[in-house]
C-alpha positions in Angstrom: 108.2 -115.9 246.5 110.1 -116.1 250.0 113.8 -116.1 250.2 115.7 -118.3 252.5 118.0 -115.5 253.8 117.5 -114.2 257.2 115.8 -110.7 257.4 117.8 -107.4 258.0 117.3 -106.4 261.1 120.3 -103.5 261.8 117.4 -100.0 261.7 114.7 -102.1 263.1 113.7 -102.0 267.5 114.0 -104.6 269.8 109.9 -105.0 269.2 110.0 -105.0 265.8 112.8 -107.8 265.7 110.8 -109.8 268.4 107.3 -109.5 266.1 109.5 -110.7 262.6 110.8 -113.5 265.0 107.4 -114.4 266.1 105.8 -114.1 263.0 108.8 -117.2 261.7 108.1 -118.9 264.4 104.0 -119.3 264.0 104.1 -119.3 260.1 104.8 -123.5 259.5 106.9 -124.0 256.1 104.7 -125.6 253.7 106.0 -128.7 252.5 106.1 -129.8 249.1 106.8 -133.4 249.8 106.1 -135.7 253.0 110.0 -136.3 252.8 110.8 -132.6 252.7 112.3 -131.3 256.0 110.5 -128.0 258.2 113.2 -125.9 258.9 113.1 -124.5 262.5 113.7 -121.0 263.4 117.5 -120.6 264.4 117.5 -117.8 266.9 121.5 -117.8 266.2 121.8 -116.9 262.6 119.0 -114.6 262.8 120.6 -112.1 265.3 124.1 -113.1 265.7 125.4 -111.1 262.5 123.4 -108.2 264.3 125.0 -108.5 267.1 128.5 -108.9 265.6 127.9 -105.6 263.6 126.6 -104.0 266.7 129.1 -105.1 269.1 132.0 -103.7 266.3 130.2 -100.4 266.5 130.1 -100.0 270.0 133.6 -101.2 270.1 134.5 -98.5 267.5 132.8 -95.3 269.4 134.9 -96.7 272.4 138.2 -96.8 270.9 137.2 -93.3 269.1 135.7 -91.7 272.8 138.7 -93.5 274.2 141.3 -91.6 272.0 139.8 -88.4 272.2 139.6 -88.7 276.3 143.3 -89.2 276.2 143.8 -86.5 273.9 141.9 -84.0 275.8 144.0 -85.4 278.9 146.9 -84.8 277.2 146.0 -81.4 276.1 145.5 -80.1 279.9 148.4 -81.4 281.4 150.7 -79.8 278.7 148.5 -76.6 279.4 148.6 -77.1 283.2 151.9 -77.4 282.9 152.5 -73.8 281.1 150.4 -72.2 283.1 152.6 -73.3 286.3 155.1 -72.3 284.6 154.1 -69.2 283.8 153.0 -68.5 287.4 156.6 -69.8 288.9 158.4 -67.0 286.4 156.0 -64.7 287.5 156.7 -65.2 291.2 160.5 -64.8 290.3 160.4 -61.3 288.7 157.7 -60.0 291.5 160.1 -61.6 294.1 163.4 -60.0 292.5 161.2 -56.6 292.5 160.7 -56.7 296.0 164.3 -58.0 297.1 165.2 -55.3 294.7 162.9 -52.4 296.5 164.1 -54.0 299.9 167.1 -53.9 299.0 167.0 -50.1 298.2 165.4 -49.2 301.3 167.8 -50.7 303.7 170.2 -48.6 301.4 168.4 -45.9 302.0 167.5 -46.2 306.0 171.8 -47.0 306.2 172.2 -44.0 304.8 170.1 -42.3 306.8 171.8 -43.5 310.1 174.8 -42.6 308.5 173.7 -38.8 307.9 172.6 -38.9 311.4 175.6 -40.1 312.8 177.8 -37.9 311.2 175.2 -34.9 312.2 175.4 -36.3 315.6 178.9 -36.5 315.9 179.1 -32.8 314.3 176.9 -31.5 317.1 178.6 -32.9 319.6 
């Protein structure tokens, strides 16, 4: 008993599908009556459902990967911004410390010069 449904081609590789198609072409259906028409092999009807499901699966996979890529890029950009902010705040703290040390050094040198001037005045 043979069915008129197209064979399931989803899990087959291309060479197996090709063998099935050739076999279908070679096998001629037996006619009971001369008036009964011979069914011809229709490539589109046989392969179209498989191609549609394959195409749908590929598009779904593509969309999932694109979403994942977008999410990863978003996360990386957020991380870069966060690191830049930390770097800026760290540099500002270092600059503040440098300015503070510099101002202390300037005040020390000013005092040193004042003390020297006073001592020179006293000596003179």
